[in-house]
DOZA-183216 format. One record per residue (C-alpha): residue in three letters; y negated, x, z. Coordinates in steps of 0.2 Angstrom, whole numbers, plus 5000, padded with zeros to 4 digits. Each point is the difference from the previous one (the first is absolute). Example, Ala and Ser with C-alpha at 12.3 -4.5 7.8 and 13.67 -1.06 7.14 Angstrom:
2
ALA502250625039SER498350064997
! end
This chain:
137
MET495552865279ASN498149974998SER499150175002GLU498249944997ALA498750035013PRO500149865014ILE499049844999ASP499149985016VAL500349835008ALA499149925015VAL501249905011GLY499449895015ILE501149945014LEU499149855008ILE500549995018GLN499849845010PRO499650015019GLY501949965004GLY500650144989ASN500549914984VAL499650084983LEU499649924984MET501150034985ALA499849934982ARG501349974986ARG499650084984PRO499749874986GLY500949984984GLY499450124986LYS499850155011PRO501350145003TYR501249955014ALA499549824999GLY500749905015TYR500050155011TRP499049995017GLU498750135003PHE498450045011PRO498549944989GLY498950134991GLY499750074984LYS499550154989VAL498550105005GLU498750014985PRO499250164995ASP498650055012GLU500549875013SER500550055017ILE501749945007LEU499249895013SER498849924987ALA501549974988LEU500949915015VAL498549895004ARG499849964981GLU501949964998PHE500049885015ARG498549914995GLU500749984982GLU501949965005LEU499849915016GLY498249945002VAL499750095016GLU498750135005LEU500750145010ASP499050075015ARG499950194995GLN499850055018GLN501749925004CYS501050084986GLN500750175005PRO501050124988TRP501850005006CYS501050104988CYS500250064982CYS501550024989ASP500550034982HIS501449904992VAL500650014982TYR500549844992PRO500750004982HIS498449934994ALA498750105010HIS499850145013VAL498949925014ARG499150085015LEU499949865013HIS498650015013PHE500449885014TYR498749935012LEU500349895016CYS498749864999ARG499749895016ALA498549904995TRP499449904985THR499049854996GLY500549854988VAL501649904998ILE501450104992ARG500749934984GLY501050064985LEU498650004987GLU501250084987GLY501449875003GLN500950115012GLN500949935015ILE499550075017ALA500950015017TRP499750065017GLN501450115007GLY500550065017SER501050165004GLN501549934991LEU499549964982ASP500749834994VAL499550034982GLY500850104986PRO500250104990VAL498750125006LEU499250134988PRO501050165001ALA498550115005THR499749895015ILE501850005007PRO500050185008LEU498349965009LEU500549845008ASP500750075017GLY498550115002LEU498849864996MET500749885013ILE499850145013ALA498250034994VAL499649815001ALA500749985017GLN499050155007GLY498449914994
! end
């Protein structure tokens, strides 16, 4: 078990007006390659969680998040064999640009029943609550 201090990770859940959410498949060469996740990445020193999220979405997906339409949703810790992470989830309902996997990752819009898998272990316990939050708008 990894007992180091957690690594802060900003995670964005892009939500279309109809309620579908965007997931990305982790590319080869990363831990858990091939698993599906909500996009995001590590928070740099002296960077806010929201600033990290905006940066990661620009770098990974080529879109600019509307900061006013990104609300903190939940935070949870998960200990993987390779790292202890603290995941800061944001619900994001507005962005500009065309979403594309700039790091070679596949992307897929998903409804209340996910058609992709496997999903990262840290995400699985949150899925039911997420779908309720998305439906509530």
